N, C-alpha and C positions, 0 to 999 in steps of 0.2 A: 618462538617456534618449536624448541627443543621438546618441551612438554608434550605439546600435541603430537610431534611426531611418535614420541616414545610410545603413544597411546595409539598410533595409527593401527598396529597389527590387531590389537584387541578390538579396535572400533570396526575396522572391516569384517572381522568374523561375525559382527552384529549388523552388517549393514543391510540384510533383509528386513529387520526390524525397523531400520532407520529409513528405509526408503520411502515411507509415509511420510517422512518428516518435513518434505518440501511440498506444500500445496500449491494449487495454481493462483496466481496474484493477478490482479488487474492489470492491464497494459501500462507499463511504466511511463512516465511523462516525461520526454527528453527537454534539455535545453541546449544552449549552444555557446561557442567562443572560440578565440583563435589568435592569442597574443604569444609569440614565443618569449619575448622578454620578460613578460610576467611570469610563464611557465618556470623559466630559469631560477627565478627568485623563490619558486617552490620547492627547489631540490631537482632532481632529473637530470639526464645530460644534456650538455649543449652542443656536442658533435653530431655529425649526421649519423643515421641509423641505416643499417644495411637493407638491402631490398628484400621483402618477405611480405607475408599476408598475416593480418591480426583478426582474430576470430572473437565475435561477439556472439553470446547466447542469452536470449532473454524470452520472455513469455510476451504474449500482446504483438505489437507491430515494430519490431526492432529496425525496419526500413527506414523509419522517419528518423531515427538516430543515426543511422548509417549516412543520410543525407548531410548532416551536420559535419560528421567525422570526413566525408569525402572531400567536403568543402575545405575543411581544415588542412588537410593533407595537400589539398593544391596550393592553399596560402602559404604553405610552409615547406614547398618542395626542397628547399637545401636543407632541411632538417630531416626529413623522410624521403628521399627520392627512391621510386621504386615500391614505396610499401603501400598496401592496399588493405581495406577493411572487407571481410565477409560477415553479414548479419544472419544469424540462424534462428528461427523461431522453434522454440522448444515447447511442448505441449503442456509441460507442468517442470516446476524445479524438482518434483520427484524423479522425472525420466534425467534430468542434468545430473542429479547425485548417483543415479545407477550407472550412467553411462562414464562419468569421472572416475567412479570407484571401480568399474571394470578395467579402464585405461591404467589407473594407477596399481592395480594388482599384476597386470602384465607388463608394467613398466614402460607403456606406450604414451609417453608424457606428450608427444608431439601432436597426437589427436585431441588432447584436451583443449577447450577454448582459452584464449588469453584473458577473456573479461567475461563476467558473469553477473547478470542483475539479479538481485535477490532480495526478497523481504527479510524479517528479522528471524522466523523460524529457520530459514535457508541459510542465514549466515551462521547462525548457532549450530546446525548439522554440518555444514561445509568445514567450519573453523574445527568442530570437535574430531572431525575425521582428519584433520590437517592438510586440508585441501585449499587453503586460502594463505594468502601472503601476510604477514603482519605489517600494518601501516602504522604502527604506534609512532615511530621515529620520525615518520615523514608527516604525518598529520598534527601531531600535538603542537608542533611551533606556530602552526597557523590556524589552531582552532577556533581563536576569538573573532576570526574573519567571517564566522558562518553562524547560522541561526542556533540558539542554545539547544543541547541536546541532541544535535545533528546526527551524532554518531553513539547517541547511548545505548540504542539496541543492537550495536555492532560491536560493544565492548563486553569482552569476556574476561575474567581473571585480572581486569586492569589493562589489558592489551587490545587494541583497536584492529580489527580484522576486514573492515571494509572501509569505502571513502562515501560519503554523502552524496547522494544523487537528487534525491527529493524528500521533503517534509511537508505532508499535506494534511489538513485538519478534518474531522468529522464535522458535514455542515448540514443545513436542512434547505432543500430547494422546493419552492412552492409556486404553483400557478395563480399569479396575483389576479389573473382574469376571474378565474373561478371564484376565488374568495370576494372579490368585489360584487360578482353575480349574486351571490347568496348571502351578502351583507354580513360575512364572518371576518373578524378582525385578526389578520396573521400576526399582529403584535403579542397575542396571547401565548403564541408558541414559544415563549423564551423559556418556559418549564415545561415539563413532561405532562404535569396535570392539565394546562392549558393545552398541549398539542392534543391530548385525548379530548379535550371539549372541543377543541376545533373539529375534530373528526365527527364527533357527536353531531354538533351543529350542521355540518356538511350533509351528513346524511339524512338528517332530518327534513332539512329545507330543500334538499334536491329530490326528497321521495325515493331516497335509496339509491340515486343514480351515480352518487359520486362517492368515490373511496378515499379514504384518508391518505393511504398507500398502498403498497402491495406485499405480499407473501409468497415466497418461492417453495414449490414442492419438494426442492432438492437440497444440496449443500450450501446454496448461498444465503439463506435465511440464517443459519448459524454464523458463516462468513462474515457477512455485512451487518444484519442486525444485531449481532450478539458480540462475537469476538471483537469486532472493531468499533463496536458502538455501544450498546446498552452495558455490556458486562464491564468494561473499564469504567464507563461513567457511573455505574454503581457501586464501584470500589469492589467488585465482585473478584472471586479468587476460585481457581481450579485446586490449585496445590498451597499447602501452608509453607513456612519458611524452612522446613526440613524436606519438603518434597513430598509429603503425605497427601493424598486425595481429601479435599475438604467441601468439595463442591455441594455434597448433599445437604450439608448443615449451614453452608455460608450464607448469611442474610444478603451480601450484595447479589449472590447469584439469585436467590429468591426475589429481590427488588427487580433485577433486570429481566428475567424470565417471566415473571409474574405480570410485569408491565406489557411484555409482548403478549402474553396470554389475554390480557385485558382487552387490547386492540382487536386481536383476534376474534375472541369469543363474543365480542360486541358487534362483529361484521363490519369492521371499518378497514379492513384489509383485503384486497382482489388478489385473489389467489392465479398467479400465472407465471411461468418460467422467467427467469432472470434474463437479461440481455438477449431476448427473441423478439421478433418483429410483433408478436400479439401484445407484447408489453408496451413497445413504443407505440403502437396504434390506439391502445388504450388510454395512453398519456395523452396523445395528440387530440383524441375526442374528449378530454375533460373528464375521462372516468377515474382516474388516477391525479389526485390533487398535490401530493408532495412525496419526496424522497429524502429519507434521513440517511444519508450516505457521506462517504467519503468524497473529498474535493474532485477526485478523478472522475466522478460521474458527469461532471461538465463535459468532457470529450465525447461521451455516447448521447448526450442530451443534444449538443450542437451536431453531431453526425447523423442522429436518426430523427429528430422531431423537425417536422416542416411545418405543420398547420399551427403550431403556438410559438412560433419564434416572436420575441418581444413581450410575452405574457410571463416569462419566469423571472423569478427574483430568488436571492440566496441569503440566507443568515446564518449566524453562528448556530450550533446544535443546541437543541434546549437543555435545560438542566435538572436533574432531579434536586429539590430544594434541600432535602436533607442531606445530600453531599456536596453540591455547591460547585463542582467544577465541571468544565465544557467539555467538548468532544477532544477524544484522544488522538494525538496526530500519528500517521502512519508513514513510517520512513521506508524507502528503497534506497539499496546500494549498489555501488559500483566495485565488483569485488574482483582482484587480482588472483587468478589461479597459480598455484605453486607448480610450474611446469619444469623445476629444476634446471632453469635456464633463464638468465637475467638479462639477455640480450634487449628485450623490448621493455623491460621494467621502467625505466626511466621515461621512454616514449609514452606509454600507458599513463604514467603519471602526469606526465607533461599535457596530455589530451584532456584528463579528467581537470586539471588544473584550469586550463584554459575555458573549458566547457562552462565552470562554474563562476567565474571572475571575469570573463569579457564580456562587458555590458553590451557594447553595442554589436558584436557579432551574434550575441544571445537574442537580442531583440530583433535583429534581421530574420533569424531563423524562427522565432517565434510568430512572426508577421507571416512568413511562409506558412507554419502550421495553421494559423488561422485560417488563410486561404483554403487549404486544403481539408481542412476539419480534423487536423492530425493532434495527437497528443503534445501536450506540453505542461509545465508547471512553474509556479512561483519560483524566483532564484532561492538558492540556500544563502547566498552571499550576503550580508548585511550591507555592505556598500551598494550593491545593487539594487537593492530593495527600497533605497532612497530616492530612485530615479522616478521622476512623474509619470513615467510609461506605465508604470505597474498600478497607477490609479485611474489609468483611462477608462471611460465608460464603453459599454457593450451593447450591441444592438439586439444580441440574443437576449438579454437581461433589461430590455426596456430603457436603456440609458444607465443601468446601475454599473458601478465598476465591480464585475466579479472577482477581478485580481485583487483590488484593495480589501474585499470582504474577506477573502480567503485568508490573506495576510493576517486581518483582525482576528479571524477564527482560531487562530493559533494561539491568543492569549488565554490565560487561564485553564490550560489543558489538565485532563485526566491523565494519570500514569496508565500506560498499556498494560495488559496482562503480563505477567513475568513469562518469557519463554524459555523453555527446557528442549533438550532434545526429545522428549517424549510427546510435544505438543501436537504434532501432526498426526500421531497414531490417536492422541487423545480427542483430536477435533474429528476424526473418523468415527470415533466412538459417540462423542457427544451429537454430532450431526445427525447420526443415524436416529438417534432417539427424538430429536427436534423433527426429522422428517417424517417420523411415526405419529408424531403429535399434529403435525399440519394435516397429515391424512386422516385426522379424526379417529385414530386407532387407539389414542390413550390421552389422558389428561396431562397438563404441564407438570403437575405434582408426581404422577407416574414417570414421566420423562426424567425428571430431575433424580427420582430415586433409582431409575434403572441406570443412568448414566455414571452415577456415583458407584453403583454396584459393579458394572462393567470395567471402569477406571481401575478399582481396586482389584479384581479378578486378574486384569488383563496386563496392568502395568504395575500396579502396586505403588512403588516409590519412585518419583521422578528425580532427576539430577538437576538441583539448582546451580547454573554456572556461576 
């Protein structure tokens, strides 16, 4: 931690440039647990903790996570009597970084959250600014209990700066009833060539009424189609190993964005705002047949689709035959903020450990989430994944086990794009060019050339962690 703290003064002088470094993430998917004995084995204090308040910040719906922690505190009143949890929704991780930076500069550590849920970009920027506690010594001895690579995106310079909360794959969701109606074989979508052909057949056989998928006029096209989907699967690069901008000449970028351009130019993508009611209505009406999306999309489908319940199926993401790897996993993390006070550090670790290892409490909580259409994810614990519960069929997916399919989709993963402190600023630059492309105001070739030029002019060389 000394290295990062030595950098803190310099980093804070650059905070304006770094504020863009944490973009909005999809709502995090919680899980649950509650064994004090198991927690003690994971490190952390065994004595009682003083009364007080633990503050969680997260995008999405942290109220669902709070339901678990409130229950845990009730079951473990002997450990934390008088301790309560406050869950606060933040608009973006950028907002969190800005507030924490301001609190740090004024020495107001008490106003900082105890826990912040972040994606990999957020972890890098928070750690580089010295705001996260080093979890290396705590997590390393138990690393083999969790899915491989669970903390890869939270490891910087050999140090682990966050604990794994979820590891979720890129997947393909499709309306099986639509495919059956138009006699299109969904099995062809194992590859992106087959995915394209499926879209062509659906368009032709439906007389143009059915679109393969969607395209968003705003930032979600870059975020979900590209950064978390096509780019890693195509082996694309924004930066080379020295941090130089290479996106303009990178063959992987041309493969990824060229494929999106082909889908769009052939009229296979329905233009609509992501995560808005018109998109869900078009989906329920059978206008949108598939989603190439992270596993988190399950929550939004279950919560917003009413007419096509039972029609949906899920499969692993298609592959580019020339690359051969499946969807890249997206990790989210439980991050302990450095508040210069270790009063609750052991309790926070204990809460996390029970959350990710107590199988029975986790299942009880997930059942509650299913009833309320709340967010949850498959466990990161290898032992918990062995439970037949994670292979149970789903009515929403017509009897298919979505949980089992999600677990299988983690096989043969593509590596995620390298994350640097400049990535969120880069995302803004790249997304602006993609948005101009979607608006029909430039070609994809022009978009790639423009993003390359702007990245070189405005960022130059990125710092590779």
